[in-house]
C-alpha positions in Angstrom: -23.6 10.2 3.1 -22.6 10.0 6.8 -19.1 11.0 7.7 -17.0 8.4 9.2 -14.0 8.9 11.6 -11.5 6.1 11.6 -9.4 5.8 14.7 -6.1 4.0 14.9 -6.2 0.1 15.5 -2.5 -0.6 15.6 -0.9 2.5 17.0 1.3 1.4 19.9 2.1 -1.9 18.3 3.0 -1.4 14.7 4.3 2.2 15.2 4.4 4.6 18.2 1.0 6.0 19.5 2.5 9.2 20.9 3.0 11.9 18.4 6.4 12.9 19.7 7.8 9.4 19.5 6.3 8.8 16.1 7.7 12.1 14.7 11.1 11.2 16.2 11.0 7.8 14.5 9.9 9.3 11.2 12.7 12.0 11.4 15.1 9.1 11.8 14.2 8.2 8.2 15.0 11.8 7.0 18.5 10.8 5.8 16.6 9.6 2.7 15.1 13.0 2.2 18.1 14.3 0.2 17.2 12.0 -2.7 15.7 13.7 -5.7 11.8 13.5 -5.7 9.7 12.8 -8.7 6.0 12.5 -9.7 5.0 8.8 -9.9 1.8 7.1 -10.7 2.1 4.5 -8.0 4.2 2.7 -5.4 4.4 -0.6 -3.8 5.3 -0.5 0.0 5.4 -2.9 2.9 3.1 -2.6 6.0 4.8 -4.4 8.9 5.7 -2.8 12.1 8.0 0.1 11.5 10.9 -1.5 13.2 10.9 -4.2 10.6 9.8 -2.5 7.3 9.6 1.3 8.1 12.9 2.2 6.5 12.0 0.2 3.3 8.8 2.0 2.9 10.4 5.4 3.9 12.8 5.0 1.1 10.0 4.9 -1.5 8.2 7.8 0.1 11.3 9.8 0.2 11.6 9.6 -3.6 8.2 10.9 -4.6 6.5 14.2 -4.8 3.3 14.7 -2.7 0.2 13.8 -4.6 -3.2 15.6 -3.8 -4.8 12.2 -3.1 -3.5 8.8 -2.4 -5.7 5.8 -3.2 -4.3 3.3 -0.8 -5.1 -0.4 -1.5 -4.4 -3.2 1.0 -5.3 -6.8 1.5 -8.0 -8.0 3.9 -6.2 -9.8 6.9 -9.2 -10.0 9.1 -11.9 -11.4 6.9 -14.2 -8.6 7.9 -16.5 -6.9 5.4 -17.1 -7.3 1.7 -14.4 -8.3 -0.9 -14.2 -4.8 -2.0 -14.3 -2.2 0.7 -14.1 1.6 0.1 -14.0 4.0 3.0 -15.8 6.8 1.4 -16.2 9.8 3.7 -14.9 11.6 6.8 -11.3 11.2 7.9 -8.7 8.8 9.3 -6.7 9.9 12.4 -3.3 9.0 13.4 -1.0 10.3 16.1 0.0 13.1 13.8 -3.6 14.2 13.2 -6.5 13.8 10.7 -6.2 13.0 7.1 -9.3 13.7 5.1 -10.9 11.1 2.7 -11.3 12.5 -0.9 -15.0 11.9 -1.1 -15.2 12.9 -4.8 -12.7 10.2 -5.9 -14.3 7.8 -3.4 -17.6 8.3 -4.9 -16.3 7.7 -8.4 -14.8 4.4 -7.2 -18.0 3.4 -5.6 -20.0 4.2 -8.8 -17.5 2.5 -11.2 -17.1 -0.6 -9.1 -20.8 -0.8 -8.3 -20.3 -1.3 -4.6 -21.5 0.4 -1.4 -19.3 2.4 1.1 -18.0 0.1 3.8 -16.0 0.5 7.1 -16.2 -3.0 8.5 -13.2 -4.3 6.6 -11.2 -1.3 7.8 -11.9 -1.4 11.6 -9.1 -3.8 12.6 -7.1 -3.8 9.3 -3.4 -2.5 9.5 -2.2 -2.6 6.0 -3.6 0.9 5.1 -3.3 2.4 8.6 0.5 2.1 8.7 0.8 4.2 5.5 -1.1 7.1 6.8 1.9 8.7 8.9 4.2 8.4 5.9 1.7 10.1 3.7 1.2 12.8 6.3 4.9 13.5 6.1 4.6 14.3 2.4 1.9 17.0 2.9 -0.5 18.2 5.5 -3.1 18.8 2.6 -3.0 15.2 1.3 -6.3 13.2 1.1 -6.7 9.5 1.0 -9.2 6.9 -0.4 -8.7 3.6 1.6 -9.6 0.5 -0.3 -9.4 -3.1 1.2 -9.4 -5.8 -1.3 -10.4 -9.4 -0.3 -10.2 -12.6 -2.4 -10.6 -11.3 -5.9 -10.4 -13.5 -9.0 -7.9 -12.3 -11.6 -10.6 -10.8 -13.9 -11.9 -8.9 -10.8 -8.4 -7.5 -10.1 -8.0 -6.4 -13.6 -11.4 -4.7 -13.5 -10.4 -2.8 -10.4 -7.1 -1.8 -12.1 -8.9 -0.6 -15.1 -11.2 1.6 -12.9 -8.2 2.9 -11.0 -6.6 3.8 -14.3 -9.7 5.8 -15.5 -9.9 7.7 -12.1 -6.2 8.4 -12.1 -6.3 9.9 -15.5 -9.3 12.0 -14.6 -7.5 13.2 -11.4 -3.9 13.1 -12.5 -2.4 14.2 -9.2 -3.5 10.9 -7.7 -1.1 8.3 -6.3 -1.8 4.6 -6.2 -0.4 2.8 -3.2 -0.2 -1.0 -3.1 0.4 -2.0 0.5 1.9 -5.5 0.8 4.5 -7.6 2.5 6.2 -10.4 0.6 6.8 -14.1 1.7 5.8 -14.9 5.3 7.5 -17.2 7.8 9.9 -19.0 5.7 13.7 -19.0 5.7 15.5 -15.9 4.5 16.9 -18.0 1.6 13.5 -19.3 0.6 11.9 -15.7 0.9 14.5 -14.2 -1.3 14.1 -17.0 -3.9 10.3 -17.0 -4.1 10.1 -13.1 -3.7 12.4 -12.7 -6.7 9.8 -14.6 -8.8 7.1 -12.2 -7.7 9.2 -9.1 -8.0 10.2 -10.0 -11.6 6.5 -9.7 -12.4 6.3 -6.4 -10.7 9.2 -5.1 -12.5 7.6 -6.0 -15.8 4.4 -4.4 -14.6 2.6 -7.7 -15.4 -0.3 -8.0 -13.0 -1.5 -11.2 -14.6 1.9 -12.8 -14.2 2.2 -11.7 -10.6 -1.3 -13.1 -9.8 -0.6 -16.5 -11.5 3.0 -16.7 -10.2 1.9 -16.2 -6.6 -0.7 -18.9 -6.9 1.4 -21.4 -8.8 4.5 -21.0 -6.7 2.5 -20.7 -3.3 4.1 -17.4 -2.5 2.7 -15.9 0.7 2.6 -12.4 -0.5 -0.4 -11.1 1.4 -1.1 -8.1 -0.9 -0.6 -9.6 -4.3 -4.3 -8.8 -5.1 -4.0 -5.0 -4.6 -0.7 -5.0 -6.3 -2.1 -6.9 -9.3 -4.7 -4.1 -9.5 -2.2 -1.3 -9.1 0.1 -2.9 -11.9 -2.8 -3.2 -14.3 -3.7 0.5 -13.6 -0.2 2.0 -14.0 0.4 -0.2 -17.1 -2.8 1.0 -18.7 -1.8 4.7 -18.1 1.4 4.3 -20.0 4.0 3.3 -17.4 6.6 1.3 -19.0 9.1 0.4 -16.2 9.3 0.0 -12.5 12.1 1.2 -10.1 12.8 -1.3 -7.3 13.9 0.7 -4.3 14.8 -1.9 -1.6 14.3 -5.4 -0.5 14.9 -6.9 2.9 13.5 -9.1 5.6 12.4 -9.2 9.3 15.6 -11.2 10.2 17.7 -8.2 9.6 16.2 -6.8 12.8 15.0 -9.7 14.7 18.1 -11.9 14.1 15.9 -14.9 13.3 16.6 -15.8 9.7 14.8 -19.1 9.8 11.3 -17.5 9.9 11.3 -14.2 8.2 8.8 -12.0 6.4 10.1 -10.3 3.2 9.6 -6.6 2.4 10.1 -4.7 -0.9 9.4 -1.2 -2.1 9.0 -0.1 -5.8 8.1 3.0 -7.7 5.9 3.1 -10.8 6.7 6.3 -12.7 
């Protein structure tokens, strides 16, 4: 298989493009590093610009032990590529350097999901890219498997979750990362109310309920599909509870509480 190198698409907009500036920003989150770290099966973290959601994501990463590989699942904001897109070889680059793709696990995913390797869905997509520097702060040896999920039905989401569960059990030092923001461009009050409905499902590890609640309540949670799959995976592996780390919104930084985006981070032990 041809090795692919994925270069940053949103460095300089969502986070600093200069290594020194990015390190300084990440070091600013180090106040969370004194928290005890533990092994977890998965996390849910936001993917907005670091100025808005970086601290919320950082608090989740600061609580976990470094995995050997992170399977990072994000939504498809661009509409490019197939509905299941696995970047299967090579490496991703960030201002902090390269992070290798775990080609063994990627190959297992491709086979189990019966899909071909794809890079089109990843070229302009930011949801996975913004997680890379955080993962690189956990370990210089960590590998990733980037997976973009488009508009999947509930049965398709649950099938992906079942496959993720099987792979994670075969490779127990694997971390599942659901990259998602919560409600978009509503008032802070409405975001909190609607997001609480979604987060109750997350807390219960109920992917089916999350999928149906987001649809029924018109919650603009962009990554509910990858989150549904991760919830199904961790529940299938025996996780019985979730630890919500922090919730916030963009208005806390922009000052505009009439049109916010909600952010949440959660651990799945």
